[in-house]
PAROTOR-460774 format. One record per residue: x, y, z of N, C-alpha, C in turn; residue number from 1. Coordinates in steps of 0.2 Angstrom, whole numbers, padded with zeros to 4 digits. Layout:
<<X, Y, Z>, <X, Y, Z>, <X, Y, Z>, NUM>
...
This chain:
<<0004, -0285, 0043>, <0003, -0281, 0036>, <0008, -0283, 0031>, 1>
<<0007, -0284, 0025>, <0012, -0285, 0021>, <0012, -0279, 0017>, 2>
<<0017, -0277, 0012>, <0018, -0270, 0011>, <0012, -0267, 0003>, 3>
<<0009, -0273, 0002>, <0003, -0272, -0002>, <-0003, -0269, 0000>, 4>
<<-0003, -0273, 0006>, <-0010, -0272, 0011>, <-0008, -0265, 0014>, 5>
<<-0002, -0263, 0017>, <0000, -0257, 0019>, <-0001, -0251, 0013>, 6>
<<0002, -0252, 0008>, <0000, -0247, 0002>, <-0009, -0245, 0000>, 7>
<<-0012, -0251, 0001>, <-0019, -0251, 0000>, <-0022, -0246, 0005>, 8>
<<-0019, -0247, 0010>, <-0023, -0243, 0016>, <-0021, -0237, 0016>, 9>
<<-0015, -0236, 0014>, <-0012, -0230, 0014>, <-0017, -0225, 0008>, 10>
<<-0018, -0229, 0002>, <-0022, -0227, -0004>, <-0029, -0224, 0000>, 11>
<<-0032, -0228, 0004>, <-0038, -0226, 0006>, <-0038, -0222, 0009>, 12>
<<-0033, -0219, 0015>, <-0033, -0215, 0019>, <-0032, -0209, 0015>, 13>
<<-0029, -0209, 0011>, <-0027, -0203, 0006>, <-0034, -0200, 0003>, 14>
<<-0037, -0205, 0000>, <-0044, -0204, -0002>, <-0048, -0201, 0002>, 15>
<<-0049, -0204, 0008>, <-0052, -0201, 0013>, <-0051, -0194, 0015>, 16>
<<-0046, -0192, 0015>, <-0042, -0186, 0017>, <-0045, -0181, 0015>, 17>
<<-0044, -0182, 0006>, <-0048, -0177, 0000>, <-0055, -0176, 0000>, 18>
<<-0058, -0182, 0002>, <-0065, -0181, 0002>, <-0067, -0179, 0008>, 19>
<<-0065, -0179, 0014>, <-0066, -0176, 0019>, <-0065, -0168, 0019>, 20>
<<-0060, -0166, 0016>, <-0059, -0159, 0015>, <-0064, -0155, 0011>, 21>
<<-0064, -0158, 0005>, <-0070, -0157, 0001>, <-0077, -0156, 0002>, 22>
<<-0078, -0161, 0006>, <-0085, -0161, 0010>, <-0085, -0155, 0014>, 23>
<<-0080, -0154, 0018>, <-0080, -0149, 0024>, <-0083, -0144, 0020>, 24>
<<-0078, -0141, 0015>, <-0078, -0135, 0013>, <-0086, -0133, 0010>, 25>
<<-0089, -0139, 0006>, <-0094, -0139, 0003>, <-0101, -0138, 0009>, 26>
<<-0099, -0141, 0013>, <-0105, -0140, 0020>, <-0104, -0133, 0024>, 27>
<<-0098, -0131, 0023>, <-0098, -0125, 0027>, <-0100, -0119, 0023>, 28>
<<-0100, -0120, 0016>, <-0101, -0115, 0011>, <-0108, -0114, 0012>, 29>
<<-0112, -0121, 0012>, <-0120, -0122, 0011>, <-0122, -0120, 0019>, 30>
<<-0119, -0120, 0023>, <-0121, -0119, 0029>, <-0122, -0111, 0031>, 31>
<<-0116, -0109, 0029>, <-0115, -0100, 0030>, <-0120, -0097, 0025>, 32>
<<-0121, -0098, 0018>, <-0125, -0096, 0015>, <-0133, -0098, 0015>, 33>
<<-0134, -0104, 0017>, <-0142, -0105, 0018>, <-0142, -0105, 0025>, 34>
<<-0138, -0101, 0029>, <-0140, -0099, 0037>, <-0143, -0106, 0041>, 35>
<<-0139, -0112, 0039>, <-0140, -0117, 0044>, <-0135, -0120, 0048>, 36>
<<-0136, -0119, 0055>, <-0131, -0120, 0059>, <-0130, -0127, 0060>, 37>
<<-0135, -0132, 0058>, <-0133, -0139, 0059>, <-0128, -0142, 0054>, 38>
<<-0128, -0137, 0048>, <-0123, -0139, 0042>, <-0118, -0137, 0043>, 39>
<<-0116, -0131, 0046>, <-0110, -0130, 0051>, <-0107, -0134, 0054>, 40>
<<-0111, -0136, 0059>, <-0109, -0142, 0064>, <-0107, -0148, 0060>, 41>
<<-0109, -0149, 0055>, <-0108, -0155, 0050>, <-0102, -0156, 0048>, 42>
<<-0100, -0147, 0044>, <-0093, -0147, 0041>, <-0088, -0147, 0047>, 43>
<<-0088, -0145, 0052>, <-0084, -0146, 0059>, <-0083, -0154, 0059>, 44>
<<-0088, -0157, 0058>, <-0087, -0164, 0060>, <-0085, -0168, 0055>, 45>
<<-0084, -0166, 0048>, <-0081, -0168, 0043>, <-0074, -0167, 0043>, 46>
<<-0072, -0160, 0046>, <-0065, -0160, 0045>, <-0062, -0164, 0052>, 47>
<<-0066, -0164, 0056>, <-0063, -0169, 0062>, <-0060, -0177, 0060>, 48>
<<-0064, -0177, 0055>, <-0062, -0184, 0052>, <-0056, -0184, 0049>, 49>
<<-0053, -0180, 0047>, <-0047, -0179, 0044>, <-0042, -0181, 0049>, 50>
<<-0042, -0179, 0054>, <-0038, -0180, 0061>, <-0038, -0187, 0062>, 51>
<<-0044, -0190, 0061>, <-0044, -0198, 0063>, <-0040, -0201, 0057>, 52>
<<-0041, -0200, 0053>, <-0038, -0203, 0046>, <-0030, -0203, 0047>, 53>
<<-0028, -0196, 0049>, <-0021, -0197, 0051>, <-0017, -0199, 0056>, 54>
<<-0023, -0203, 0060>, <-0022, -0206, 0065>, <-0020, -0214, 0063>, 55>
<<-0026, -0215, 0059>, <-0024, -0222, 0055>, <-0018, -0223, 0052>, 56>
<<-0016, -0218, 0048>, <-0010, -0219, 0043>, <-0005, -0219, 0049>, 57>
<<-0004, -0216, 0054>, <0001, -0217, 0058>, <0002, -0223, 0062>, 58>
<<-0003, -0226, 0064>, <-0006, -0233, 0068>, <-0003, -0238, 0062>, 59>
<<-0005, -0239, 0056>, <-0004, -0245, 0051>, <0004, -0243, 0049>, 60>
<<0006, -0237, 0048>, <0013, -0237, 0047>, <0019, -0239, 0052>, 61>
<<0015, -0238, 0058>, <0020, -0240, 0064>, <0020, -0248, 0065>, 62>
<<0012, -0250, 0063>, <0012, -0258, 0065>, <0015, -0260, 0060>, 63>
<<0018, -0258, 0054>, <0019, -0263, 0049>, <0027, -0262, 0050>, 64>
<<0031, -0257, 0055>, <0038, -0259, 0055>, <0041, -0265, 0056>, 65>
<<0046, -0268, 0055>, <0050, -0274, 0056>, <0050, -0276, 0062>, 66>
<<0050, -0282, 0065>, <0054, -0284, 0072>, <0059, -0281, 0074>, 67>
<<0061, -0279, 0080>, <0068, -0276, 0082>, <0071, -0279, 0087>, 68>
<<0076, -0277, 0090>, <0078, -0279, 0098>, <0073, -0279, 0103>, 69>
<<0072, -0274, 0103>, <0067, -0273, 0107>, <0059, -0275, 0108>, 70>
<<0058, -0276, 0101>, <0050, -0279, 0099>, <0052, -0285, 0095>, 71>
<<0054, -0291, 0097>, <0055, -0296, 0093>, <0049, -0298, 0090>, 72>
<<0044, -0297, 0092>, <0037, -0300, 0090>, <0033, -0296, 0084>, 73>
<<0037, -0290, 0083>, <0034, -0284, 0078>, <0030, -0279, 0083>, 74>
<<0027, -0277, 0079>, <0023, -0270, 0081>, <0016, -0270, 0079>, 75>
<<0012, -0274, 0078>, <0005, -0276, 0075>, <0001, -0272, 0079>, 76>
<<0003, -0273, 0087>, <-0003, -0272, 0090>, <-0004, -0262, 0091>, 77>
<<0001, -0259, 0088>, <0000, -0251, 0087>, <-0006, -0251, 0083>, 78>
<<-0007, -0254, 0078>, <-0014, -0253, 0075>, <-0019, -0254, 0080>, 79>
<<-0020, -0258, 0084>, <-0025, -0259, 0089>, <-0026, -0253, 0093>, 80>
<<-0019, -0250, 0095>, <-0019, -0244, 0099>, <-0024, -0238, 0095>, 81>
<<-0021, -0237, 0088>, <-0024, -0232, 0084>, <-0032, -0234, 0083>, 82>
<<-0034, -0241, 0083>, <-0041, -0241, 0084>, <-0044, -0239, 0089>, 83>
<<-0040, -0241, 0096>, <-0043, -0238, 0102>, <-0044, -0231, 0102>, 84>
<<-0039, -0225, 0100>, <-0040, -0220, 0100>, <-0046, -0217, 0095>, 85>
<<-0047, -0221, 0089>, <-0052, -0220, 0085>, <-0059, -0220, 0089>, 86>
<<-0059, -0225, 0092>, <-0065, -0228, 0094>, <-0068, -0222, 0101>, 87>
<<-0062, -0219, 0104>, <-0065, -0215, 0108>, <-0067, -0209, 0105>, 88>
<<-0063, -0205, 0100>, <-0065, -0200, 0096>, <-0073, -0202, 0094>, 89>
<<-0073, -0207, 0092>, <-0079, -0209, 0088>, <-0084, -0208, 0094>, 90>
<<-0083, -0210, 0099>, <-0088, -0212, 0105>, <-0090, -0203, 0108>, 91>
<<-0085, -0199, 0109>, <-0084, -0192, 0110>, <-0089, -0188, 0105>, 92>
<<-0088, -0189, 0098>, <-0092, -0186, 0092>, <-0100, -0189, 0093>, 93>
<<-0100, -0195, 0095>, <-0108, -0197, 0097>, <-0111, -0193, 0103>, 94>
<<-0107, -0193, 0108>, <-0110, -0190, 0114>, <-0112, -0182, 0112>, 95>
<<-0107, -0179, 0109>, <-0108, -0172, 0107>, <-0114, -0170, 0103>, 96>
<<-0116, -0176, 0098>, <-0121, -0174, 0095>, <-0128, -0175, 0098>, 97>
<<-0127, -0182, 0103>, <-0133, -0183, 0107>, <-0135, -0177, 0112>, 98>
<<-0130, -0175, 0116>, <-0130, -0170, 0120>, <-0133, -0164, 0117>, 99>
<<-0130, -0162, 0111>, <-0133, -0155, 0110>, <-0142, -0157, 0106>, 100>
<<-0143, -0163, 0105>, <-0149, -0166, 0103>, <-0154, -0165, 0110>, 101>
<<-0152, -0168, 0115>, <-0156, -0167, 0121>, <-0156, -0160, 0123>, 102>
<<-0151, -0155, 0123>, <-0152, -0149, 0125>, <-0157, -0144, 0121>, 103>
<<-0157, -0145, 0114>, <-0162, -0144, 0110>, <-0170, -0146, 0111>, 104>
<<-0170, -0153, 0114>, <-0177, -0155, 0115>, <-0179, -0153, 0122>, 105>
<<-0175, -0152, 0127>, <-0177, -0149, 0133>, <-0178, -0142, 0134>, 106>
<<-0175, -0138, 0128>, <-0176, -0130, 0129>, <-0171, -0127, 0131>, 107>
<<-0164, -0131, 0132>, <-0159, -0128, 0136>, <-0155, -0123, 0131>, 108>
<<-0156, -0124, 0124>, <-0152, -0121, 0120>, <-0159, -0115, 0117>, 109>
<<-0157, -0108, 0120>, <-0163, -0104, 0119>, <-0163, -0100, 0110>, 110>
<<-0157, -0100, 0108>, <-0157, -0097, 0101>, <-0163, -0100, 0097>, 111>
<<-0165, -0095, 0094>, <-0172, -0095, 0089>, <-0169, -0099, 0083>, 112>
<<-0171, -0104, 0081>, <-0170, -0107, 0074>, <-0173, -0104, 0068>, 113>
<<-0166, -0102, 0064>, <-0168, -0100, 0057>, <-0171, -0105, 0050>, 114>
<<-0174, -0103, 0049>, <-0177, -0108, 0043>, <-0172, -0108, 0038>, 115>
<<-0168, -0114, 0036>, <-0162, -0115, 0033>, <-0165, -0114, 0025>, 116>
<<-0160, -0112, 0020>, <-0161, -0113, 0012>, <-0161, -0119, 0011>, 117>
<<-0164, -0120, 0005>, <-0163, -0127, 0000>, <-0155, -0129, -0002>, 118>
<<-0150, -0123, -0002>, <-0144, -0126, -0003>, <-0141, -0131, 0003>, 119>
<<-0143, -0129, 0010>, <-0140, -0134, 0015>, <-0145, -0141, 0015>, 120>
<<-0150, -0141, 0012>, <-0153, -0146, 0011>, <-0150, -0151, 0006>, 121>
<<-0148, -0147, 0001>, <-0145, -0151, -0006>, <-0138, -0154, -0003>, 122>
<<-0134, -0150, 0001>, <-0127, -0152, 0003>, <-0129, -0159, 0008>, 123>
<<-0134, -0159, 0012>, <-0135, -0163, 0016>, <-0136, -0169, 0013>, 124>
<<-0139, -0170, 0007>, <-0140, -0176, 0002>, <-0134, -0178, 0001>, 125>
<<-0131, -0175, -0004>, <-0124, -0176, -0007>, <-0120, -0179, 0000>, 126>
<<-0119, -0176, 0006>, <-0114, -0178, 0010>, <-0116, -0184, 0012>, 127>
<<-0122, -0186, 0013>, <-0125, -0193, 0015>, <-0122, -0198, 0008>, 128>
<<-0124, -0197, 0004>, <-0122, -0202, -0002>, <-0115, -0202, -0002>, 129>
<<-0111, -0198, -0002>, <-0104, -0197, -0004>, <-0100, -0202, 0003>, 130>
<<-0103, -0200, 0008>, <-0100, -0204, 0015>, <-0103, -0211, 0016>, 131>
<<-0108, -0213, 0013>, <-0109, -0219, 0011>, <-0105, -0225, 0007>, 132>
<<-0105, -0220, 0002>, <-0101, -0224, -0003>, <-0093, -0224, 0001>, 133>
<<-0089, -0220, 0005>, <-0084, -0219, 0008>, <-0083, -0225, 0013>, 134>
<<-0089, -0227, 0016>, <-0089, -0231, 0022>, <-0088, -0239, 0019>, 135>
<<-0092, -0239, 0012>, <-0092, -0246, 0010>, <-0085, -0247, 0007>, 136>
<<-0083, -0242, 0004>, <-0076, -0243, 0001>, <-0070, -0244, 0005>, 137>
<<-0070, -0239, 0011>, <-0065, -0240, 0017>, <-0067, -0248, 0021>, 138>
<<-0073, -0250, 0022>, <-0074, -0256, 0024>, <-0073, -0262, 0021>, 139>
<<-0074, -0262, 0014>, <-0072, -0268, 0011>, <-0064, -0268, 0010>, 140>
<<-0061, -0264, 0010>, <-0053, -0265, 0009>, <-0051, -0265, 0016>, 141>
<<-0053, -0263, 0022>, <-0051, -0265, 0028>, <-0053, -0273, 0030>, 142>
<<-0058, -0276, 0026>, <-0060, -0283, 0028>, <-0054, -0287, 0024>, 143>
<<-0053, -0285, 0018>, <-0048, -0287, 0013>, <-0042, -0287, 0016>, 144>
<<-0039, -0283, 0020>, <-0033, -0282, 0022>, <-0032, -0285, 0031>, 145>
<<-0039, -0284, 0033>, <-0039, -0286, 0041>, <-0036, -0280, 0046>, 146>
<<-0038, -0274, 0044>, <-0036, -0269, 0046>, <-0042, -0266, 0053>, 147>
<<-0041, -0266, 0058>, <-0043, -0264, 0063>, <-0045, -0257, 0063>, 148>
<<-0040, -0253, 0061>, <-0040, -0246, 0061>, <-0043, -0242, 0055>, 149>
<<-0042, -0247, 0050>, <-0045, -0245, 0045>, <-0053, -0245, 0045>, 150>
<<-0056, -0251, 0049>, <-0062, -0251, 0049>, <-0065, -0248, 0054>, 151>
<<-0061, -0245, 0059>, <-0063, -0240, 0063>, <-0064, -0233, 0060>, 152>
<<-0060, -0231, 0054>, <-0060, -0225, 0049>, <-0068, -0225, 0045>, 153>
<<-0069, -0233, 0044>, <-0074, -0235, 0041>, <-0080, -0232, 0043>, 154>
<<-0081, -0234, 0051>, <-0087, -0231, 0054>, <-0086, -0223, 0055>, 155>
<<-0080, -0220, 0054>, <-0081, -0212, 0056>, <-0084, -0210, 0049>, 156>
<<-0083, -0212, 0044>, <-0087, -0212, 0038>, <-0095, -0212, 0038>, 157>
<<-0096, -0218, 0041>, <-0104, -0219, 0041>, <-0106, -0213, 0047>, 158>
<<-0103, -0213, 0053>, <-0105, -0209, 0059>, <-0107, -0201, 0056>, 159>
<<-0102, -0199, 0050>, <-0104, -0192, 0047>, <-0108, -0193, 0042>, 160>
<<-0110, -0199, 0039>, <-0115, -0200, 0035>, <-0123, -0200, 0039>, 161>
<<-0122, -0203, 0045>, <-0128, -0202, 0049>, <-0130, -0194, 0053>, 162>
<<-0124, -0192, 0053>, <-0124, -0185, 0056>, <-0128, -0180, 0051>, 163>
<<-0126, -0181, 0045>, <-0128, -0178, 0038>, <-0137, -0180, 0038>, 164>
<<-0138, -0186, 0040>, <-0146, -0188, 0040>, <-0149, -0184, 0045>, 165>
<<-0146, -0183, 0050>, <-0149, -0179, 0055>, <-0149, -0171, 0054>, 166>
<<-0144, -0170, 0051>, <-0145, -0162, 0048>, <-0150, -0162, 0043>, 167>
<<-0151, -0167, 0038>, <-0156, -0167, 0033>, <-0162, -0166, 0036>, 168>
<<-0163, -0171, 0040>, <-0169, -0171, 0044>, <-0172, -0165, 0047>, 169>
<<-0167, -0161, 0052>, <-0167, -0154, 0055>, <-0169, -0150, 0050>, 170>
<<-0165, -0149, 0045>, <-0166, -0144, 0040>, <-0173, -0145, 0037>, 171>
<<-0174, -0150, 0035>, <-0182, -0154, 0031>, <-0186, -0150, 0036>, 172>
<<-0186, -0154, 0044>, <-0192, -0152, 0047>, <-0192, -0144, 0048>, 173>
<<-0187, -0141, 0050>, <-0187, -0133, 0050>, <-0190, -0130, 0044>, 174>
<<-0190, -0132, 0038>, <-0194, -0130, 0032>, <-0199, -0131, 0032>, 175>
<<-0202, -0137, 0035>, <-0209, -0139, 0036>, <-0212, -0135, 0042>, 176>
<<-0209, -0133, 0046>, <-0212, -0131, 0052>, <-0212, -0135, 0059>, 177>
<<-0207, -0140, 0057>, <-0206, -0144, 0064>, <-0198, -0145, 0066>, 178>
<<-0196, -0141, 0068>, <-0188, -0141, 0070>, <-0187, -0146, 0075>, 179>
<<-0192, -0149, 0079>, <-0190, -0153, 0084>, <-0187, -0160, 0081>, 180>
<<-0188, -0161, 0074>, <-0185, -0167, 0071>, <-0177, -0168, 0072>, 181>
<<-0175, -0160, 0071>, <-0168, -0161, 0072>, <-0163, -0164, 0078>, 182>
<<-0167, -0162, 0083>, <-0164, -0165, 0089>, <-0166, -0172, 0092>, 183>
<<-0172, -0174, 0089>, <-0174, -0181, 0092>, <-0169, -0185, 0086>, 184>
<<-0167, -0184, 0080>, <-0164, -0188, 0073>, <-0157, -0189, 0078>, 185>
<<-0154, -0183, 0081>, <-0147, -0182, 0083>, <-0147, -0188, 0090>, 186>
<<-0152, -0187, 0094>, <-0152, -0194, 0098>, <-0150, -0200, 0096>, 187>
<<-0154, -0201, 0091>, <-0155, -0208, 0087>, <-0148, -0209, 0086>, 188>
<<-0145, -0204, 0081>, <-0138, -0205, 0078>, <-0134, -0207, 0083>, 189>
<<-0135, -0204, 0089>, <-0130, -0204, 0094>, <-0128, -0211, 0097>, 190>
<<-0136, -0214, 0097>, <-0135, -0221, 0100>, <-0131, -0226, 0095>, 191>
<<-0132, -0226, 0089>, <-0130, -0230, 0083>, <-0123, -0227, 0083>, 192>
<<-0119, -0222, 0085>, <-0112, -0221, 0085>, <-0110, -0224, 0090>, 193>
<<-0112, -0224, 0095>, <-0110, -0226, 0102>, <-0108, -0234, 0102>, 194>
<<-0114, -0236, 0100>, <-0113, -0245, 0097>, <-0108, -0247, 0093>, 195>
<<-0106, -0242, 0088>, <-0101, -0244, 0082>, <-0095, -0242, 0087>, 196>
<<-0094, -0237, 0090>, <-0088, -0236, 0096>, <-0087, -0241, 0101>, 197>
<<-0092, -0244, 0103>, <-0090, -0250, 0109>, <-0088, -0255, 0105>, 198>
<<-0092, -0257, 0099>, <-0088, -0263, 0095>, <-0083, -0263, 0093>, 199>
<<-0080, -0258, 0090>, <-0072, -0256, 0088>, <-0068, -0257, 0092>, 200>
<<-0069, -0253, 0100>, <-0065, -0254, 0106>, <-0065, -0260, 0109>, 201>
<<-0070, -0264, 0108>, <-0071, -0271, 0111>, <-0066, -0276, 0107>, 202>
<<-0067, -0275, 0100>, <-0062, -0280, 0095>, <-0056, -0278, 0097>, 203>
<<-0054, -0271, 0097>, <-0047, -0269, 0097>, <-0042, -0270, 0104>, 204>
<<-0047, -0271, 0110>, <-0045, -0273, 0116>, <-0042, -0280, 0116>, 205>
<<-0048, -0285, 0114>, <-0048, -0292, 0113>, <-0040, -0294, 0110>, 206>
<<-0040, -0290, 0103>, <-0034, -0292, 0101>, <-0028, -0290, 0104>, 207>
<<-0027, -0286, 0109>, <-0021, -0284, 0113>, <-0019, -0287, 0120>, 208>
<<-0024, -0293, 0121>, <-0024, -0297, 0128>, <-0023, -0304, 0126>, 209>
<<-0020, -0304, 0119>, <-0019, -0311, 0117>, <-0024, -0316, 0117>, 210>
<<-0032, -0314, 0115>, <-0037, -0317, 0114>, <-0036, -0324, 0111>, 211>
<<-0039, -0329, 0110>, <-0039, -0335, 0107>, <-0042, -0334, 0101>, 212>
<<-0041, -0337, 0096>, <-0045, -0336, 0089>, <-0052, -0339, 0090>, 213>
<<-0057, -0339, 0085>, <-0065, -0341, 0087>, <-0063, -0348, 0086>, 214>
<<-0069, -0353, 0089>, <-0069, -0359, 0089>, <-0068, -0362, 0082>, 215>
<<-0072, -0359, 0076>, <-0073, -0362, 0070>, <-0065, -0361, 0067>, 216>
<<-0061, -0356, 0068>, <-0055, -0356, 0065>, <-0049, -0360, 0069>, 217>
<<-0051, -0362, 0076>, <-0047, -0368, 0078>, <-0048, -0374, 0076>, 218>
<<-0056, -0375, 0074>, <-0056, -0383, 0072>, <-0055, -0384, 0065>, 219>
<<-0055, -0378, 0061>, <-0052, -0378, 0053>, <-0044, -0379, 0054>, 220>
<<-0041, -0376, 0059>, <-0033, -0377, 0060>, <-0031, -0385, 0060>, 221>
<<-0036, -0388, 0066>, <-0034, -0395, 0067>, <-0036, -0399, 0062>, 222>
<<-0042, -0398, 0057>, <-0044, -0403, 0052>, <-0037, -0401, 0046>, 223>
<<-0033, -0396, 0045>, <-0027, -0396, 0041>, <-0022, -0399, 0045>, 224>
<<-0021, -0399, 0051>, <-0015, -0403, 0054>, <-0016, -0410, 0052>, 225>
<<-0022, -0412, 0054>, <-0024, -0421, 0055>, <-0023, -0423, 0047>, 226>
<<-0023, -0416, 0042>, <-0023, -0420, 0036>, <-0016, -0421, 0034>, 227>
<<-0012, -0419, 0037>, <-0004, -0420, 0035>, <-0001, -0427, 0036>, 228>
<<0003, -0430, 0032>, <0004, -0437, 0032>, <0011, -0438, 0039>, 229>
<<0007, -0442, 0042>, <0011, -0444, 0049>, <0010, -0442, 0055>, 230>
<<0003, -0437, 0054>, <0000, -0434, 0061>, <-0005, -0440, 0064>, 231>
<<-0006, -0442, 0070>, <-0010, -0446, 0070>, <-0016, -0444, 0076>, 232>
<<-0015, -0437, 0078>, <-0017, -0435, 0083>, <-0015, -0427, 0087>, 233>
<<-0018, -0425, 0088>, <-0016, -0418, 0092>, <-0017, -0418, 0099>, 234>
<<-0012, -0416, 0102>, <-0012, -0417, 0112>, <-0015, -0409, 0114>, 235>
<<-0013, -0404, 0109>, <-0015, -0398, 0110>, <-0013, -0392, 0104>, 236>
<<-0018, -0388, 0105>, <-0017, -0380, 0100>, <-0020, -0376, 0102>, 237>
<<-0015, -0372, 0103>, <-0016, -0364, 0106>, <-0015, -0359, 0101>, 238>
<<-0020, -0354, 0100>, <-0020, -0348, 0096>, <-0021, -0342, 0101>, 239>
<<-0017, -0338, 0097>, <-0018, -0329, 0100>, <-0017, -0324, 0096>, 240>
<<-0021, -0320, 0096>, <-0022, -0314, 0092>, <-0016, -0308, 0094>, 241>
<<-0012, -0306, 0091>, <-0007, -0301, 0091>, <-0009, -0295, 0087>, 242>
<<-0012, -0292, 0088>, <-0013, -0287, 0083>, <-0019, -0291, 0079>, 243>
<<-0018, -0288, 0071>, <-0022, -0291, 0067>, <-0020, -0298, 0065>, 244>
<<-0013, -0301, 0067>, <-0009, -0308, 0066>, <-0011, -0313, 0071>, 245>
<<-0011, -0319, 0070>, <-0010, -0326, 0073>, <-0005, -0329, 0075>, 246>
<<-0005, -0331, 0082>, <0002, -0334, 0083>, <-0002, -0342, 0084>, 247>
<<0001, -0347, 0082>, <0000, -0355, 0084>, <0005, -0359, 0086>, 248>
<<0002, -0362, 0093>, <0005, -0367, 0097>, <0003, -0375, 0095>, 249>
<<0006, -0379, 0092>, <0004, -0385, 0092>, <0008, -0392, 0094>, 250>
<<0003, -0395, 0096>, <0008, -0402, 0100>, <0003, -0408, 0095>, 251>
<<0008, -0410, 0091>, <0005, -0415, 0087>, <0008, -0423, 0089>, 252>
<<0003, -0427, 0087>, <0005, -0434, 0089>, <0007, -0438, 0083>, 253>
<<0014, -0442, 0084>, <0016, -0446, 0080>, <0017, -0453, 0082>, 254>
<<0018, -0458, 0079>, <0021, -0464, 0079>, <0028, -0463, 0083>, 255>
<<0030, -0467, 0088>, <0035, -0467, 0091>, <0042, -0470, 0088>, 256>
<<0039, -0474, 0082>, <0043, -0477, 0079>, <0047, -0473, 0073>, 257>
<<0043, -0467, 0072>, <0047, -0463, 0068>, <0054, -0460, 0069>, 258>
<<0059, -0460, 0065>, <0065, -0456, 0065>, <0065, -0447, 0067>, 259>
<<0069, -0446, 0070>, <0070, -0439, 0072>, <0070, -0434, 0064>, 260>
<<0072, -0437, 0059>, <0071, -0433, 0054>, <0064, -0434, 0051>, 261>
<<0061, -0439, 0051>, <0055, -0439, 0048>, <0048, -0436, 0054>, 262>
<<0050, -0436, 0059>, <0047, -0432, 0065>, <0047, -0424, 0063>, 263>
<<0054, -0422, 0061>, <0054, -0415, 0058>, <0052, -0413, 0053>, 264>
<<0053, -0418, 0048>, <0048, -0416, 0041>, <0042, -0416, 0042>, 265>
<<0038, -0420, 0047>, <0031, -0419, 0047>, <0029, -0413, 0051>, 266>
<<0034, -0410, 0056>, <0033, -0405, 0060>, <0032, -0398, 0054>, 267>
<<0038, -0398, 0050>, <0038, -0395, 0045>, <0032, -0393, 0039>, 268>
<<0029, -0400, 0038>, <0024, -0400, 0034>, <0018, -0396, 0037>, 269>
<<0017, -0398, 0043>, <0011, -0394, 0049>, <0012, -0387, 0049>, 270>
<<0018, -0385, 0050>, <0020, -0377, 0050>, <0019, -0375, 0044>, 271>
<<0020, -0377, 0038>, <0020, -0374, 0031>, <0013, -0373, 0030>, 272>
<<0009, -0378, 0030>, <0001, -0380, 0030>, <-0003, -0375, 0033>, 273>
<<-0001, -0372, 0039>, <-0005, -0368, 0043>, <-0004, -0362, 0042>, 274>
<<0002, -0360, 0038>, <0004, -0353, 0037>, <0001, -0351, 0029>, 275>
<<0001, -0357, 0026>, <-0002, -0356, 0018>, <-0009, -0356, 0020>, 276>
<<-0012, -0361, 0023>, <-0020, -0360, 0024>, <-0023, -0354, 0028>, 277>
<<-0020, -0351, 0031>, <-0022, -0344, 0035>, <-0017, -0340, 0036>, 278>
<<-0018, -0335, 0030>, <-0013, -0331, 0030>, <-0011, -0325, 0034>, 279>
<<-0017, -0326, 0039>, <-0015, -0321, 0046>, <-0011, -0323, 0052>, 280>
<<-0008, -0330, 0050>, <-0005, -0333, 0054>, <0002, -0330, 0052>, 281>
<<0006, -0326, 0057>, <0013, -0325, 0057>, <0017, -0329, 0060>, 282>
<<0017, -0333, 0065>, <0020, -0338, 0066>, <0017, -0345, 0070>, 283>
<<0020, -0352, 0068>, <0017, -0357, 0068>, <0023, -0361, 0072>, 284>
<<0022, -0362, 0078>, <0026, -0368, 0082>, <0025, -0374, 0083>, 285>
<<0027, -0379, 0081>, <0026, -0388, 0081>, <0029, -0390, 0085>, 286>
<<0027, -0395, 0092>, <0029, -0399, 0095>, <0027, -0406, 0094>, 287>
<<0032, -0410, 0094>, <0030, -0417, 0092>, <0030, -0421, 0097>, 288>
<<0025, -0426, 0100>, <0025, -0428, 0105>, <0024, -0436, 0103>, 289>
<<0027, -0442, 0105>, <0027, -0448, 0103>, <0020, -0453, 0105>, 290>
<<0019, -0458, 0100>, <0012, -0460, 0103>, <0014, -0467, 0107>, 291>
<<0015, -0465, 0115>, <0017, -0469, 0120>, <0012, -0471, 0124>, 292>
């Protein structure tokens, strides 16, 4: 991640912290004055997202550190570690929402449900709108700078929006005389959150175990290599994901009649073309084989 990407990620994280703190206060006030336990729980959920954003900021900062003697290949995988932590937190949040819903459906929670006031309903609508906007804002930046941790934080925004949808359904259902809608919505929300957490976790782990790039990326790299003057074939092309960055090892074929200087110049052209056409490539090593 370059300095510009890092600053963009930090800007998004600061905005996330401010929005979550403001929403937490709004929901808490609405929950207390409108007698809505669901809204108070939603306020706690928003407050917990502040912790998640701090994890993102720490992960991005550490991943942006330059290579050193102990870590000659850099620290990009630390961002994947942050994404894994956030996936676990997201999964735990979803399970908590789902478990409370199941307990309410099965009657394990014996506390009577108070009819919440209109203020709680308004707060739920505001929360859904704001958090959905934050999801798209954060996700767009995450895709732009290829940040797993920031994408995980984007899904935290969406999980909060889904949680607020559940709160809205529960509050509206209670006001209309159908309180069962609240726990049913909570269980459905749990399923969506767990799916998102699993996908974030799987993607982060794949980038931590040197998985190769998708076939379409490898094919595009081969096309770029074969377009360089002097290259008549490719014996091997290996790629591996290192955090959000890519390492490439290419074995190209050149005429055995070429001089060492010509072979070196062609290898340099291949190296430069790969790093130019694929910005996520951190390092490209090119080996030349003679056509014999």
